[in-house]
Backbone as CSV, one residue per row, in Angstrom:
resi,resn,N_x,N_y,N_z,CA_x,CA_y,CA_z,C_x,C_y,C_z
1,UNK,0.733,-1.384,0.137,0.111,-0.131,-0.056,0.877,1.205,0.168
2,UNK,1.965,1.214,0.843,2.958,2.321,0.817,3.325,2.568,-0.550
3,UNK,3.817,1.581,-1.237,4.405,1.645,-2.660,3.324,2.422,-3.637
4,UNK,2.042,1.930,-3.469,0.926,2.537,-4.271,0.816,4.050,-4.050
5,UNK,0.895,4.222,-2.746,0.673,5.793,-2.342,1.982,6.675,-2.949
6,UNK,3.235,6.104,-2.708,4.265,6.686,-3.212,4.314,6.917,-4.750
7,UNK,3.848,5.895,-5.378,3.557,6.040,-6.854,2.520,7.291,-7.316
8,UNK,1.434,7.244,-6.678,0.384,8.226,-6.823,0.998,9.378,-6.608
9,UNK,1.663,9.764,-5.547,2.167,10.889,-5.078,3.211,11.568,-6.019
10,UNK,4.083,10.523,-6.757,4.918,10.740,-7.479,4.552,11.209,-8.962
11,UNK,3.448,10.601,-9.217,2.849,10.813,-10.553,2.054,12.090,-10.560
12,UNK,1.364,12.501,-9.339,0.564,13.875,-9.228,1.565,14.842,-9.316
13,UNK,2.744,14.706,-8.979,3.856,15.866,-9.165,4.434,16.159,-10.336
14,UNK,4.182,15.304,-11.383,4.757,15.402,-12.532,3.994,16.288,-13.425
15,UNK,4.687,17.211,-14.390,4.078,18.258,-15.176,3.089,17.456,-16.176
16,UNK,3.395,16.393,-16.548,2.610,15.804,-17.615,1.174,15.209,-17.249
17,UNK,1.087,15.315,-15.839,-0.357,14.784,-15.391,-1.240,15.762,-15.846
18,UNK,-0.895,17.052,-15.902,-1.932,18.132,-16.249,-2.386,18.017,-17.768
19,UNK,-1.413,17.313,-18.548,-1.880,17.331,-20.082,-2.877,15.986,-20.050
20,UNK,-2.729,15.203,-19.062,-3.601,13.963,-19.080,-5.007,14.417,-18.714
21,UNK,-4.894,15.443,-17.643,-6.168,16.025,-17.409,-6.852,16.664,-18.601
22,UNK,-6.055,17.686,-19.017,-6.655,18.341,-20.216,-7.168,17.411,-21.373
23,UNK,-6.510,16.272,-21.624,-6.846,15.401,-22.760,-8.297,14.773,-22.319
24,UNK,-8.311,14.206,-21.182,-9.417,13.437,-20.770,-10.744,14.417,-20.760
25,UNK,-10.546,15.705,-20.308,-11.583,16.606,-20.202,-12.129,17.005,-21.691
26,UNK,-11.283,17.148,-22.475,-11.523,17.444,-23.966,-12.304,16.422,-24.635
27,UNK,-11.782,15.100,-24.409,-12.406,13.849,-24.901,-13.816,13.670,-24.560
28,UNK,-13.863,13.856,-23.155,-15.104,13.540,-22.546,-16.026,14.332,-22.876
29,UNK,-15.770,15.524,-23.557,-16.868,16.435,-24.129,-17.704,15.891,-25.236
30,UNK,-17.191,14.901,-25.921,-18.101,14.325,-27.076,-17.999,12.859,-27.026
31,UNK,-17.251,12.063,-26.055,-17.026,10.689,-25.948,-17.142,10.181,-24.408
32,UNK,-18.442,10.011,-24.044,-18.683,9.935,-22.700,-17.859,8.797,-22.012
33,UNK,-17.434,7.715,-22.540,-17.015,6.656,-21.737,-15.496,7.169,-21.025
34,UNK,-14.899,8.309,-21.442,-13.659,8.863,-20.929,-13.982,9.399,-19.459
35,UNK,-13.388,8.998,-18.455,-13.919,9.338,-16.970,-13.135,10.534,-16.627
36,UNK,-13.419,11.695,-17.136,-12.544,13.178,-16.711,-12.941,13.286,-15.291
37,UNK,-14.280,13.166,-14.821,-14.558,13.422,-13.403,-13.758,12.761,-12.397
38,UNK,-13.445,11.448,-12.800,-12.701,10.543,-11.889,-11.123,11.083,-11.755
39,UNK,-10.688,11.565,-12.949,-9.203,11.889,-12.838,-9.168,13.164,-12.197
40,UNK,-10.064,14.301,-12.433,-9.824,15.705,-11.620,-10.049,15.403,-10.373
41,UNK,-11.197,14.618,-9.815,-11.472,14.365,-8.363,-10.279,13.667,-7.660
42,UNK,-9.922,12.579,-8.451,-8.979,11.627,-7.662,-7.587,12.439,-7.688
43,UNK,-7.103,13.504,-8.399,-5.949,14.208,-8.447,-6.181,15.466,-7.371
44,UNK,-7.427,15.922,-7.419,-7.529,17.047,-6.359,-7.505,16.454,-5.028
45,UNK,-8.044,15.071,-4.712,-7.957,14.384,-3.302,-6.721,14.211,-2.920
46,UNK,-5.726,14.110,-3.843,-4.240,14.036,-3.576,-3.491,15.169,-3.232
47,UNK,-4.133,16.480,-3.948,-3.543,17.672,-3.731,-4.072,18.222,-2.385
48,UNK,-5.023,17.654,-1.691,-5.675,18.330,-0.567,-4.605,18.119,0.426
49,UNK,-3.668,16.978,0.425,-2.613,17.025,1.531,-1.279,16.935,1.033
50,UNK,-1.127,16.585,-0.242,0.348,16.593,-0.863,0.696,17.978,-1.457
51,UNK,-0.204,18.653,-1.957,-0.216,20.051,-2.411,0.342,19.898,-3.986
52,UNK,0.297,18.538,-4.553,0.543,18.299,-5.958,-0.619,17.472,-6.477
53,UNK,-1.153,17.825,-7.763,-0.934,19.143,-8.390,-1.401,20.437,-7.734
54,UNK,-0.943,21.463,-8.197,-1.693,22.786,-7.633,-3.221,22.804,-7.907
55,UNK,-3.924,22.944,-6.832,-5.449,22.855,-7.128,-5.865,24.051,-8.013
56,UNK,-5.244,25.148,-7.976,-5.898,26.081,-8.794,-5.589,25.912,-10.200
57,UNK,-4.477,25.330,-10.521,-3.792,24.917,-11.984,-4.658,23.876,-12.305
58,UNK,-4.954,22.958,-11.717,-5.679,21.657,-11.984,-7.170,22.300,-12.390
59,UNK,-7.806,23.122,-11.704,-8.954,23.542,-11.823,-8.991,24.437,-13.161
60,UNK,-7.842,25.095,-13.356,-7.975,25.926,-14.743,-7.809,25.070,-15.963
61,UNK,-6.949,23.818,-15.839,-6.869,23.040,-16.921,-8.291,22.321,-17.134
62,UNK,-8.686,21.765,-16.118,-10.007,21.020,-16.188,-11.109,21.922,-16.700
63,UNK,-11.148,23.142,-16.407,-12.142,24.051,-16.994,-11.889,24.180,-18.462
64,UNK,-10.687,24.420,-18.930,-10.260,24.579,-20.252,-10.594,23.515,-21.005
65,UNK,-10.389,22.189,-20.406,-10.442,21.078,-21.252,-11.932,20.729,-21.537
66,UNK,-12.860,21.041,-20.267,-14.225,20.740,-20.502,-14.897,21.903,-21.579
67,UNK,-14.485,23.058,-21.459,-14.851,24.089,-22.387,-14.594,23.632,-23.820
68,UNK,-13.372,23.251,-24.212,-12.932,22.850,-25.502,-13.857,21.497,-26.049
69,UNK,-13.919,20.717,-25.039,-14.605,19.410,-25.267,-16.225,19.833,-25.799
70,UNK,-16.638,20.423,-24.989,-18.074,20.966,-25.284,-18.454,21.564,-26.558
71,UNK,-17.487,22.622,-26.881,-17.631,22.999,-28.216,-17.217,22.268,-29.307
72,UNK,-16.326,21.303,-29.157,-16.026,20.185,-30.122,-17.197,19.709,-30.478
73,UNK,-17.957,19.110,-29.405,-19.119,18.448,-29.555,-20.245,19.166,-30.385
74,UNK,-20.338,20.332,-29.918,-21.188,21.234,-30.729,-20.904,21.341,-32.119
75,UNK,-19.487,21.304,-32.564,-19.227,21.420,-33.800,-19.416,20.055,-34.613
76,UNK,-19.218,18.959,-33.807,-19.634,17.601,-34.349,-21.007,17.462,-34.635
77,UNK,-21.920,17.945,-33.935,-23.289,17.888,-34.045,-23.751,18.650,-35.090
78,UNK,-23.100,19.791,-35.367,-23.468,20.727,-36.476,-23.018,19.934,-37.805
79,UNK,-21.989,19.184,-37.755,-21.329,18.810,-39.086,-21.931,17.276,-39.306
80,UNK,-22.082,16.468,-38.435,-22.302,14.852,-38.813,-23.527,14.610,-38.109
81,UNK,-24.211,15.266,-37.170,-25.654,14.977,-36.581,-25.332,14.071,-35.514
82,UNK,-26.418,13.114,-35.267,-26.469,12.513,-33.972,-26.657,10.759,-34.238
83,UNK,-26.409,10.410,-35.472,-26.595,9.122,-35.835,-25.319,8.628,-36.616
84,UNK,-24.417,9.243,-36.560,-23.041,8.811,-37.469,-22.332,7.496,-36.821
85,UNK,-22.331,7.526,-35.671,-21.511,6.251,-34.859,-22.408,5.516,-34.158
86,UNK,-22.064,4.249,-33.943,-22.926,3.212,-33.231,-23.117,3.690,-31.892
87,UNK,-22.280,4.245,-31.134,-22.517,4.480,-29.798,-23.790,5.729,-29.720
88,UNK,-24.006,6.400,-30.638,-24.814,7.461,-30.835,-26.252,6.725,-30.997
89,UNK,-26.269,5.490,-31.585,-27.619,5.018,-32.240,-28.251,4.154,-31.151
90,UNK,-27.675,4.055,-29.769,-28.258,3.160,-28.894,-29.438,3.814,-28.193
91,UNK,-30.571,3.177,-27.803,-31.824,3.729,-27.165,-31.699,4.718,-26.270
92,UNK,-30.677,4.650,-25.395,-30.608,5.787,-24.347,-30.031,6.931,-24.749
93,UNK,-29.095,6.822,-25.759,-28.679,8.078,-26.250,-29.591,8.823,-27.283
94,UNK,-30.330,8.035,-28.003,-31.323,8.481,-28.891,-32.491,9.038,-28.085
95,UNK,-32.780,8.548,-26.869,-33.897,9.198,-26.176,-33.484,10.553,-25.543
96,UNK,-31.899,10.541,-25.158,-31.427,11.705,-24.714,-31.452,12.723,-25.627
97,UNK,-30.984,12.408,-26.962,-31.057,13.371,-27.939,-32.366,14.049,-28.252
98,UNK,-33.389,13.269,-28.158,-34.725,13.759,-28.449,-35.224,14.661,-27.282
99,UNK,-34.799,14.196,-25.957,-35.310,14.910,-24.952,-34.531,16.343,-24.805
100,UNK,-33.099,16.177,-25.313,-32.346,17.456,-25.404,-33.018,18.563,-26.319
101,UNK,-33.371,17.837,-27.646,-34.013,18.801,-28.520,-35.157,19.464,-28.115
102,UNK,-35.942,18.848,-27.358,-37.152,19.455,-26.720,-36.854,20.525,-25.768
103,UNK,-36.034,20.230,-24.913,-35.545,21.120,-23.867,-34.799,22.229,-24.323
104,UNK,-34.103,22.060,-25.209,-33.144,23.190,-25.929,-33.966,24.494,-26.521
105,UNK,-35.266,23.869,-26.941,-36.261,24.937,-27.478,-37.062,25.753,-26.283
106,UNK,-37.047,25.110,-24.984,-37.814,25.691,-23.973,-36.842,26.265,-22.991
107,UNK,-35.754,25.712,-22.623,-34.825,26.430,-21.389,-33.544,26.114,-21.878
108,UNK,-33.054,26.753,-22.813,-31.450,26.235,-23.414,-30.443,26.538,-22.311
109,UNK,-30.449,27.923,-21.571,-29.411,28.317,-20.797,-29.371,27.218,-19.587
110,UNK,-30.375,27.172,-19.014,-30.378,26.303,-17.687,-29.984,24.810,-18.068
111,UNK,-30.464,24.348,-19.349,-30.037,22.909,-19.893,-28.675,22.966,-20.052
112,UNK,-27.948,23.814,-20.614,-26.584,23.564,-20.990,-25.903,23.541,-19.829
113,UNK,-26.178,24.482,-18.707,-25.369,24.689,-17.480,-25.437,23.411,-16.631
114,UNK,-26.639,22.850,-16.408,-26.865,21.501,-15.825,-26.349,20.355,-16.412
115,UNK,-26.469,20.261,-17.741,-26.091,19.077,-18.417,-24.522,18.804,-18.423
116,UNK,-23.809,19.687,-17.946,-22.236,19.691,-17.868,-21.867,18.594,-16.862
117,UNK,-22.904,18.555,-15.797,-22.581,17.637,-14.622,-23.189,16.311,-14.797
118,UNK,-23.672,15.894,-15.950,-24.001,14.426,-16.273,-23.416,14.030,-17.553
119,UNK,-22.516,13.051,-17.462,-21.719,12.577,-18.451,-22.577,12.443,-19.796
120,UNK,-23.433,11.450,-19.921,-24.402,11.429,-21.272,-25.050,12.588,-21.388
121,UNK,-25.595,13.146,-20.432,-26.397,14.333,-20.513,-25.759,15.599,-21.307
122,UNK,-24.368,15.678,-20.949,-23.703,16.945,-21.622,-23.364,16.761,-23.132
123,UNK,-23.138,15.318,-23.395,-22.826,14.992,-24.737,-24.032,15.106,-25.652
124,UNK,-25.198,14.523,-25.093,-26.477,14.768,-25.834,-26.747,16.123,-26.070
125,UNK,-26.748,17.223,-25.097,-27.050,18.351,-25.184,-26.237,19.224,-26.223
126,UNK,-24.928,18.918,-25.999,-23.965,19.642,-26.678,-24.103,19.174,-28.303
127,UNK,-24.181,18.011,-28.565,-24.337,17.519,-30.008,-25.681,18.151,-30.626
128,UNK,-26.610,18.025,-29.626,-28.038,18.585,-30.221,-27.982,20.015,-30.445
129,UNK,-27.265,20.697,-29.563,-27.335,22.164,-29.844,-26.718,22.433,-31.230
130,UNK,-25.549,21.649,-31.433,-24.987,21.927,-32.905,-26.048,21.514,-34.025
131,UNK,-26.877,20.280,-33.836,-27.590,19.912,-35.007,-28.756,21.035,-35.031
132,UNK,-29.213,21.607,-33.904,-30.370,22.329,-34.115,-29.949,23.876,-34.568
133,UNK,-28.442,23.837,-34.581,-27.839,25.171,-34.725,-28.408,26.362,-33.886
134,UNK,-28.230,25.901,-32.404,-28.294,26.858,-31.471,-27.216,28.020,-31.613
135,UNK,-27.628,29.224,-31.566,-26.407,30.325,-31.616,-25.128,29.964,-31.173
136,UNK,-23.963,29.857,-31.881,-22.752,29.524,-31.400,-22.217,30.403,-30.325
137,UNK,-22.405,31.698,-30.620,-21.835,32.645,-29.567,-22.348,32.485,-28.042
138,UNK,-23.591,32.280,-28.239,-24.329,32.185,-26.990,-23.896,30.888,-26.437
139,UNK,-23.725,29.888,-27.003,-23.312,28.397,-26.581,-21.944,28.517,-25.858
140,UNK,-21.018,29.384,-26.589,-19.803,29.582,-26.072,-19.840,30.295,-24.628
141,UNK,-20.650,31.362,-24.477,-20.766,31.922,-23.192,-21.228,31.022,-22.123
142,UNK,-22.226,30.210,-22.518,-22.860,29.184,-21.453,-21.748,28.097,-21.219
143,UNK,-21.253,27.510,-22.030,-20.271,26.571,-21.933,-18.996,27.074,-21.052
144,UNK,-18.660,28.299,-21.270,-17.598,28.991,-20.633,-17.871,28.875,-19.017
145,UNK,-19.150,29.378,-18.683,-19.662,29.358,-17.393,-19.775,28.097,-16.776
146,UNK,-20.422,27.023,-17.540,-20.634,25.698,-17.062,-19.215,24.992,-16.820
147,UNK,-18.377,25.014,-17.872,-17.213,24.340,-17.607,-16.235,24.915,-16.257
148,UNK,-16.484,26.162,-15.947,-15.726,26.861,-14.786,-16.543,26.216,-13.573
149,UNK,-17.769,26.243,-13.424,-18.367,25.632,-12.441,-18.207,24.226,-12.128
150,UNK,-18.197,23.522,-13.310,-17.958,22.048,-13.178,-16.574,21.724,-12.481
151,UNK,-15.503,22.361,-13.095,-14.120,22.315,-12.673,-14.137,22.719,-11.293
152,UNK,-14.700,23.645,-10.657,-14.729,24.119,-9.238,-15.181,23.026,-8.359
153,UNK,-16.381,22.506,-9.056,-17.154,21.405,-8.248,-16.191,20.155,-8.055
154,UNK,-15.550,19.641,-8.920,-14.977,18.512,-9.067,-13.786,18.744,-8.226
155,UNK,-13.060,19.680,-8.379,-11.714,20.019,-7.486,-12.182,20.112,-6.060
156,UNK,-13.264,20.728,-5.817,-13.834,21.017,-4.356,-14.164,19.714,-3.810
157,UNK,-14.931,18.843,-4.476,-15.192,17.494,-3.859,-13.793,16.818,-3.398
158,UNK,-12.903,16.848,-4.437,-11.734,15.886,-4.117,-10.996,16.576,-2.960
159,UNK,-10.841,17.956,-2.935,-10.219,18.630,-1.746,-10.918,18.351,-0.432
160,UNK,-12.085,18.368,-0.546,-12.909,18.131,0.841,-12.868,16.559,1.273
161,UNK,-12.913,15.696,0.607,-12.748,14.173,0.867,-11.089,13.950,1.094
162,UNK,-10.349,14.462,0.211,-8.857,14.190,0.389,-8.197,14.592,1.649
163,UNK,-8.650,15.572,2.318,-8.143,16.208,3.477,-8.152,15.121,4.633
164,UNK,-9.116,14.126,4.455,-9.280,13.187,5.716,-8.204,12.113,5.476
165,UNK,-7.468,12.006,4.403,-6.838,10.774,4.343,-5.352,11.094,3.873
166,UNK,-4.705,11.836,4.734,-3.378,12.217,4.514,-2.374,11.272,4.317
167,UNK,-2.599,10.164,5.058,-1.570,8.895,5.064,-1.877,8.070,3.986
168,UNK,-3.053,8.077,3.378,-3.553,7.162,2.318,-4.186,7.733,1.246
169,UNK,-3.161,8.141,0.183,-3.715,9.073,-0.930,-4.668,8.188,-1.830
170,UNK,-4.414,6.876,-2.025,-5.245,6.034,-2.742,-6.728,5.832,-2.068
171,UNK,-6.903,5.746,-0.897,-8.222,5.832,-0.350,-8.951,7.078,-0.430
172,UNK,-8.175,7.939,-0.124,-8.866,9.451,-0.230,-9.302,9.719,-1.668
173,UNK,-8.639,9.371,-2.661,-9.067,9.391,-4.016,-10.057,8.497,-4.226
174,UNK,-10.275,7.262,-3.927,-11.289,6.351,-4.095,-12.594,6.858,-3.648
175,UNK,-12.418,7.197,-2.391,-13.610,7.769,-1.550,-14.048,9.160,-2.354
176,UNK,-13.302,9.973,-2.726,-13.774,11.187,-3.284,-14.453,10.836,-4.680
177,UNK,-13.905,9.886,-5.364,-14.518,9.577,-6.821,-15.775,9.085,-6.712
178,UNK,-15.857,8.067,-5.550,-17.153,7.350,-5.493,-18.199,8.421,-5.109
179,UNK,-17.975,9.500,-4.123,-18.781,10.341,-3.711,-19.226,11.244,-5.010
180,UNK,-18.137,11.581,-5.895,-18.447,12.302,-7.190,-19.580,11.628,-7.959
181,UNK,-19.204,10.265,-8.245,-20.209,9.529,-9.245,-21.533,9.494,-8.449
182,UNK,-21.661,9.281,-7.216,-22.855,9.102,-6.575,-23.641,10.471,-6.821
183,UNK,-22.969,11.549,-6.545,-23.628,12.898,-6.846,-24.150,12.991,-8.214
184,UNK,-23.244,12.380,-9.021,-23.713,12.461,-10.586,-24.982,11.624,-10.841
185,UNK,-24.979,10.539,-10.210,-26.152,9.654,-10.492,-27.303,10.188,-9.905
186,UNK,-27.196,11.039,-8.771,-28.522,11.576,-8.337,-28.898,12.668,-9.147
187,UNK,-27.997,13.539,-9.761,-28.482,14.348,-10.726,-29.066,13.907,-12.063
188,UNK,-28.372,12.764,-12.316,-28.898,12.094,-13.375,-30.468,11.570,-13.138
189,UNK,-30.739,11.087,-12.024,-32.026,10.539,-11.711,-32.917,11.593,-11.679
190,UNK,-32.404,12.781,-11.044,-33.459,13.789,-10.829,-33.989,14.470,-12.303
191,UNK,-32.994,14.474,-13.107,-33.208,14.986,-14.528,-34.171,13.946,-15.252
192,UNK,-33.905,12.635,-15.137,-34.682,11.604,-15.690,-36.166,11.730,-15.234
193,UNK,-36.316,12.016,-13.857,-37.711,12.289,-13.306,-38.365,13.409,-13.710
194,UNK,-37.683,14.571,-13.926,-38.247,15.743,-14.452,-38.666,15.326,-15.939
195,UNK,-37.779,14.880,-16.619,-38.001,14.384,-18.145,-39.262,13.771,-18.368
196,UNK,-39.362,12.709,-17.312,-40.578,11.763,-17.536,-41.705,12.426,-16.976
197,UNK,-41.662,13.269,-16.140,-42.931,14.143,-15.512,-43.353,15.118,-16.891
198,UNK,-42.194,15.736,-17.265,-42.506,16.726,-18.373,-43.307,16.023,-19.565
199,UNK,-42.722,14.849,-19.868,-43.425,14.023,-21.094,-44.890,13.773,-20.805
200,UNK,-45.000,13.196,-19.599,-46.391,12.931,-19.242,-47.336,14.090,-19.331
201,UNK,-46.892,15.220,-18.736,-47.764,16.472,-18.908,-47.969,16.912,-20.295
202,UNK,-46.962,16.681,-21.122,-47.179,17.011,-22.538,-48.169,16.201,-23.156
203,UNK,-48.176,14.926,-22.841,-49.116,14.001,-23.457,-50.577,14.292,-23.021
204,UNK,-50.677,14.601,-21.731,-52.076,15.141,-21.119,-52.696,16.099,-21.884
205,UNK,-51.716,17.140,-22.231,-52.284,18.429,-22.755,-52.471,18.173,-24.124
206,UNK,-52.022,17.075,-24.819,-52.267,16.980,-26.297,-53.782,16.591,-26.665
207,UNK,-54.409,17.378,-27.563,-55.809,17.299,-27.767,-56.183,15.665,-28.329
208,UNK,-57.121,15.194,-27.948,-57.597,13.894,-28.424,-58.027,13.998,-29.836
209,UNK,-57.485,12.856,-30.580,-57.926,12.723,-32.074,-59.417,12.650,-32.243
């Protein structure tokens, strides 16, 4: 265990780790299997007691990567749509795309801000924003804000939980990641419940044929 802790500490202090964070956050903006939250939260948990990497620099890099990834997703949506690749055509993703399209017409600003905190949700919303040609200048402003909030939230969770595990960086990182994932699931479930309730209300309002 001590060897693992020493390895984590040594890796966290290397300059290249920030490039890994940047790459994960960028790719995660349009390809959900990449676990950017886990990387950011885990490293910030180490930073809570080891002071490496620098939490402010980690937050800046994570925000930059998230912002770039979200806007790349927007451009992909505008150019190729939402059915080009097999992972897009799954029932859950297609359902998310349909919901995102409806919600973007009603409450685009709040949707883009909230979706950044849900891995599949943010990809669906960002791609759909491109497909529906949501104004790019407005999208850039909203994703700048959402990326900043998301990076602060992710680093904050890691710092909070990591401070209790000064002698065990691995355990601190794991617990912080589990808590971040749990919060993400809660947000996802809440959004799905709202989505289901909205769909039911819309069907009730539809005139009978």
